[in-house]
N, C-alpha and C positions, 0 to 999 in steps of 0.2 A: 420196606418188606412188600413182598407179594402175598396176598391172604386169599385163598380158595374157601369158600362157605357154602356149605351145602343145608338148608332147610326144606323140609318135603312138606310142610303143614302150615295151616294159619297162626297158629301159636308160634311156631319156629321163626316165621315171616316177623313178627311182633319181637321177639326176643332177638333175633339176628339183626333186626332194623337198630335196636339200642345199641348192641354191641358194635355195629358197624359205625357208629356216632362216636363211641368211645375210642375206637381204633385210630379212627380219623384224627382225633384230638391227641392221641398218645403218640401217633406216629405220622408227621406232616409228609412222609414220602409213601404213604400206604397206597397200594394198589390192590384192589378188591374186584373180585370175579365171584359170583355167586348164583346158586339156585336158591331162589324164595318168591318171593310176592311183591305187590305192590308198595309196602312200606319199606322195604329193603331197597327197592327201585328208587323209592323218593329221596333216600339218602345218600345216593350216588353209587359209584361202581358200574360194573356190568352185569345184567341181568340175563343168564344163559338158558335157563328155562324156568317157567313158573309152575308153582307147586300147585296149580289146578290141573296140571298133565300128568301128576304124579298120584294123586290120592285114591288110594283102593283100600276100603275098609273090610276087614273080617278074612276069615281063612278061604271061604268061597270065593269071594272078590278076587282075592290074590291070586287063585289058581286060575281063574277066568281070563284074567290081564296078564298071565305069565311073560307073554311073548313082548309086549310092550315093555314091561319091566326090564326084562333081558336088554332089549333095545335100550333103553334109558341108561342102564349099566355101562353099556359099550359106549355110548357116546359120551357118559361122564370120563371114562378113563382117558379117552381120547383128548377131551379138551382139557383135563388138567395137564396133560404132556405137553401140550401147546403152550399152555399159560406157564408152566414151570414155577410153581409157587413154592416159597419159604415154607409155608404149613397150611395143612387143611384143616379149617374149622368145621367139625360135625355138629348139628344140632338137633338133639333128638333123632326121630325118623331112623330106628335101628336097622329094620329088614334090608333098607338100601344103604345106609351109611357103613355099617358093620362090613358090608361085602367090599365098598370101595375102600376102606381102611386096612381091609388084609392087603390088598393090593397095592396100596400106596407105602405102606410100612415097608413090604419086601423090596420097594424102589429105594428106599432111605429118605421118604418124603416125611417129614414131621407131622404128626398127626394128634391134634386135640379134640376132645370131647365135650362141649358144652351143653349142659343139661343131659344127665347120664340116662342110658337106655333103663328101663324100669325091669330091671333082672330081678328085685327082689319081688316082683309080682308074678313072674314066671319066666321060663328058660335061664334058671339060676347058673346053669352049667356055661353059661356065656362067658361067666367071669374068667375062663381060659383064654378067650378070644380077646376080651377086653385088655388083660395084661399082657398079651403078645403084641397087640395091634396098636394100641395108644400109648403115647408119651406122658399126655397130661389129661387128666380128668377132672372137671368141674361141676360139682354136683349143688342142687338148690333146694333139696328138703333136708332138713336137720337129722333126718333119721338115716340118711343114704351114707353119711360120712362113718357112722358106727359100722354099717352094714359092709362097705368096701375095706374100712381100715382095719376093723376089729376081726369080722368074720371072715374076711377074704385076704388080709394081710397085703392091702394094696393102697398106697396113700393117694389121697385125693385131697382137692382144696374144696370147702364148701363157701360158697360166695354168696348164700342169701339167694331169696326168690326174686328173679327180675320182674314179676308182676307189680312188686310193690312199688317199683320205679315208675313203670308203665302208668300205673294208676295215680299215684301222687304227682307226677309231673305234668300230668295232662290239662289242659286249660279247661276250668270249669265251665259247666253247661250252664247256661241260661235257660232254666224250666221254660217260662213264659214263652220265650222266642223259639225253643225247640218245640214247643207243642203247635205252635202257631206255623211255624214252617211245614210241619207234617200232619197238619190238620187233626191234632188230637183235641178230643173235649176236655173238660174239667175233671172227668172221672179219674179215681187213681188208676196207676198203671199194672197190670200183671204181664211181666214180660215174658215171651216163651222164645227159649233158646234150643231149639231143635237139631242142631249140629251144623255140619258144614258139607256133607257129601248127600247127594240125592238119595241114594237107598235109605239111610238112616232118616234124614229131615221127612222123607214119605211116611216111613212107620211112625216116627215121634209125633208128627202134627194131627195125624188122624185120631189119635187118643187126647192130646192136650187139648184139641179144640172141641172134642166133644162135651167140655164141661162149662163152654161158654154161656149157654142157657141160663145154668145155674148160677151165675153170678152178674146179675143185670146193671149192678152198682158200678161195675168195675169195665174198663176198656182194656182188651188182649192186643198185644202189639208183639208180632213176629219179629225176631231180630234176623234180618236175612246175612246171609255169608257172604262175604266178597267174592267167593269163589264161584256163585251161582246168578244167574240172571234173573230179573224178576219175571219172566213169563213162566219160569219153572213153579214160581210161588202162587201164580194167579189162581190156578184151581183150588187153593185151600183158603181162598177171601171170598167166602159165600155169606157170611154174617155180618152185618153192618157195625157189629161191635168189636170187629177184630180190623187192626190196621198193620200194616207192614212196611219196615223201614229198614233199608239194607246198609250195611258197613257202618253202623253207629250204635253198637252193640254197648260202648262204654258209655256213651251218651244217654242212651235208654236206662242203663243200670242206675245210673246216678240219681234218676227220677224216680224208678220203681218203687212201687209198695210190697211186690213179692214177685218169685220167679219160677217158673217150672225150666229145668235145665237139665239137657242130655248130659249125660257122664261125660267126663274128660277135664280138659283144663278150663272150660266155662265153669266147671262148680267152684272152684276156687276163686276165679275172677269175681264171681256174683257175691262170695263172703267178703271177699277184700272190699267191694262196694258196700256190705252192711245191708244187704238185701236178702230177706229171709226166703229160703228156696225148698223146693223139692228135687231131690236127683232122681232123672227117670232114664231108663235104658230097655230098650228092646231091638235085638238083632234077629237075622236070619236063624232059622231052627238049627240048621247045620252048623253054623257058626257059635251058637250059643252052647250046644251039645260038647263042641270040641272045647269051647273055652273052661266051662266049669269042671271039667275033667282035669285041666293042667293049671287052673289059677287057684291057688289056695288061700287067698286072702281074705280077711273077714269083712272087707268094704270094698267098693268101686270107687268111691269119690274121694279125690284128695283131701278134702276137708276131713272127712273121717279117719282116712289114714294118717295123716299129721297129728291129728289129736288122738288117734287111737282110743276114740269111742265114738257111738253113733250121734254126732251132733246135728247132722241132717238127715231127714228119712230118705232111704233108697228104694225107690220102686223099680224091680228088675224084672224082665220078661214077663211073665204072667201075671205077676203083681201088679205090672204097668197096665191098668185099667182105669175106665171111667169112674168107678165106684170109689177105688182106692184114692185117686188122683183128687175127686171133690172132697173127700174128707182130709187130706191132707192139706191141701191149700186152705181147706175152712180154718185150720190150725193156724196156720201162717198169717192169718188175718184176725187171730186172738189177740191184743194188748200183752198179757202176762207172758204168753207163749213167746210172744215176739222178743220181750225184753230179755228174757232168760238166753234165746238164741244169738242175740246181738252181745251179750256178754260173752259169750263162748266165741265168737268170731273176734272179739279184742283179744282173747288169749291166742288164738289161731295166730294171728299177725305178729304177735310177739315172738312166738316160737319160730318163725319165719326168717329171722335175722336181721331184721332192720332193710334200709335202703343201700343202693350203692353197688349192686350185683353186675351189672354190666361193664362199672367202671372198673372194678376190682378183678374182673375176668379179661378185660384189655390190659390192664396192667401186667397181669400174671402173663398172660401169653407173650407180650412183649419181652418180659423179664428172661422167660424161657428161651425166645429165640436169639437174644443178645448174649 
């Protein structure tokens, strides 16, 4: 079978790579062409375009880069026609993927969506397009099955969360070797996960780093995104107690004592590594003003959304400031608070449905095609 996969972000690259491994196992004749990143490229197949060329964040940023986005859509359609796949597998990235799906469906190409768009957060009216443009929908959050099937009468497959596989199956980090290789001292580590796009990294790190002098007994380590070069981060490395490590976030989280995390998939990854965290977010004024008027969720972090309670503290926009970050990080370092949080993390993992998400999805895709 010929598979065309479109992943437009770092998280999609991770889940896409694991799905590709399972597709190659399940289908010995698999041909895969994809939009993604380094992880997918390492698995095999043919990389068409890297996600670092696609990542635009926020309403204002999308408008400013509209010409590039439209050119990418045009190129993608042309590339799909040349490849003539048996199925297109879309991974998250709804703004782009749903445009391609509508076009592909009209041509009679099979359309499968792995990691459903979060229309339960906003743009719920997109359900009409999803029903019209997708043959199969694979969801990874437990509450999504009820949302689609009960509320909107659209059958979906809940496959469990692929992050569990990604974390459980990784090679264990040797802490002593890791600290030595990256010149880390013996102090406990506070991991800083500022996101993957330049505009968000700049906003987040400015405040995250402002509290470093208040915690001299800890070392702060910035988790560099694979989509950004080292020279971009150099401007933030002005304190000797701040280190930088690129593209080793999982290794870093596996030995971290606590973390400050930008809202997104990383909040769930941090929880699954059982690292106490504060969730942070600060966007452009315009993007935030638009978002708060159309998003009606109680929480922004996946941890709290899945648990339907405030398990981790969220500091958003103006509340994300030096005073609040200092206070909340101090809480994370308190042993009683940590024990309570880690117990909640165990409950979270149980809710996510266990391992095997990538394998289940690959088998369901192949079953549908056959």
